[in-house]
C-alpha angles and dihedrals in degrees: 000000000000118000113219120201109221124191140147121284134201115242086240093058122108094242111157117216091239089066094055113111089232088058093048089052090048090052089053092048094048093049106111093210113150121255112246118236095246090053093048089049091053092048087058091047090053092048087055091045093052091048091053096052092041091054091049090052099043097108096043119115101244089047092050091050093051091046093052090050091051093047087058088067107059119173129193089223108028150113132288130258121216113267101003141084123244138057126271141183106291098234090053092046089050087050095053096041091045093056090049091052094050102037100090097038087233110125137082128319144190123198126194132109083336131019125240143180097208094181084078087079093066102071097056092043092050090047092053093043089052093047092053099038096241128172128257091250090056091055091048090055093047096049091047088057094045094051090045094053097045093045093047092049088049091051092052111029125050113207106171090061085073095037094253116142118248094240086081086082091047099062092059093044094052091049090049093047092051089048090057093043092052092040089234121176121260094254094057092045090048091055095045094049091052092048094049093051093046091054103041105053111114138152127276091240086105087072098037133090112338101012117212135201088272087088087073095042095050101077091040088055090051090051093048092048092050093052088053090046092054090048093053092044089052088055091053102264120144135217138221108285144240082015100183099030105035124121089249094027136115099284095045099050109014104033135026100331132233095316098051125100125199126194115213120187117214132174114270118240107290095014116128119246104247104154094109087071091063093058125083137203132227133257092190129051099240140089109302098244087062093058096085092041091053090053090044091051090050089052095048097048097090094042092055097048111179105040090196087071093064112114097178143346122210121188113202107204148139126305092250094051091046097051101032103044102000136075091276087078089073088219112146086193088075089071097041116110088204094056121119122267088249089058093047094051086057092050112095093184090057094045096048093047095053094042089052092050098042102031086222143061127225128187092228111020094049090059099040108130092232089052091049092051099049106129094225090051093049091049094050092041090059093053092063124093138162134222131189115249115193090215092059091046089053089052090049093054098037115125090207109094090210090060103031107107141159102197138109145223115239120211108190113189116199128209088254091060094253113140120210114199130188136148141197126197102195136017117262090247094051116111086252095041131102093263108025119192114256127161093290091054093049092048089047091051091048093050091046096050099035095042097092097047107028124060120240094247092051092050090051091049092051094048090049090053091050090048088056095040097122090054101041107127129229108300092016095111092086084081087076091072114099116218119218123202106261087227088062094049089053087069091065117112120275109251126204112240121262135186098292123073099014 
């Protein structure tokens, strides 16, 4: 890997285009290096993972809204929308499928200086590949690049410190991945990356306070915008430049300012793109930093015994966990039984309390309003707090995979004064955990989540297509679209009409 120093520049500086971060990213995207077998295998795993969580979310309101918007944009030669027949304009198919992937907060993650859900790259890349009739190998190459770029940006550039939403790294990664997939030249990719970044920077309010359904729409919007940016760049249109480093660019005014330096690692010429192997999926439908605490709560349940005897629970954890999903956020909504599902899945006190009571976590039952309002749950929930522990923060930011961890230490004080202490560094499903996810676990998650909405034969057909992904011929990527029985889709919420499809 080569580490690139990135900082703001004056318009009058001698700053060659080849030194722009967007140009460095374009060089990586255009590099024809082969995809290693382990990377290709993980691409297939994450396509299965996305399908699993999308199927589980297919009847939810935001997914229904996005699907109806996409269905209003049919195209004779187009992309596929989850669950239905027909072909649709690729940016709208990416939009609908992206919302489905993100809705339950249940797919893959990468945490470093910034956080990311790099599986968000897959829907827009699949949509473009279907639109243009590409081969399975093209998609694998594109996804490997998209993961590489988003994860490397997340390693080097912190966005949330300046209250910028993490999808600002997603727009450029989707553009770069499409560039690789289409074998575009570096100039075209450079312009597309710049446009995509310029148009996908937004504030973190989408993940603060009372969190709305926009949390699911935000990455889908970034993917849609990136597709449009690539289309314009392919037609010869340019972008603001240098977009990160410019005097009025992203670093100067949205991030650390003119004095701040960032250090972004990217593969050297000829170096394989392996970053997807550093990401990890979720066993539980909740924000990633709650995965290890859920497993910890399940483990502690028997030791505690009578939960009514708990006086207080303090979770010692990293700065990120404390301020994003813990009491360090200062968000009273994280303790409100009437809060949205999106808020609750970003409330570690709620999540830990329910996991401790139930010894399990479920993507629907754990968020059911009756479950949320149970008096014993509310009472226990309000006894939970978080504190930042510098050692956990160090683990969070460690570059050493053996040390990097996103867990917590729980200190449970009983009414008797006894204190029960336990800790867990990584989730059970993490690559370093006690039950790491491999292909059988991805397939198991898929069958479990899709079982109620997708017929067994259709699930088998889809998994066979993924198994053969590298060999799918031109036009064969339509096989990655899951069909859902129309009778199931009729159970989706009734949505008021909007502008599209009248």
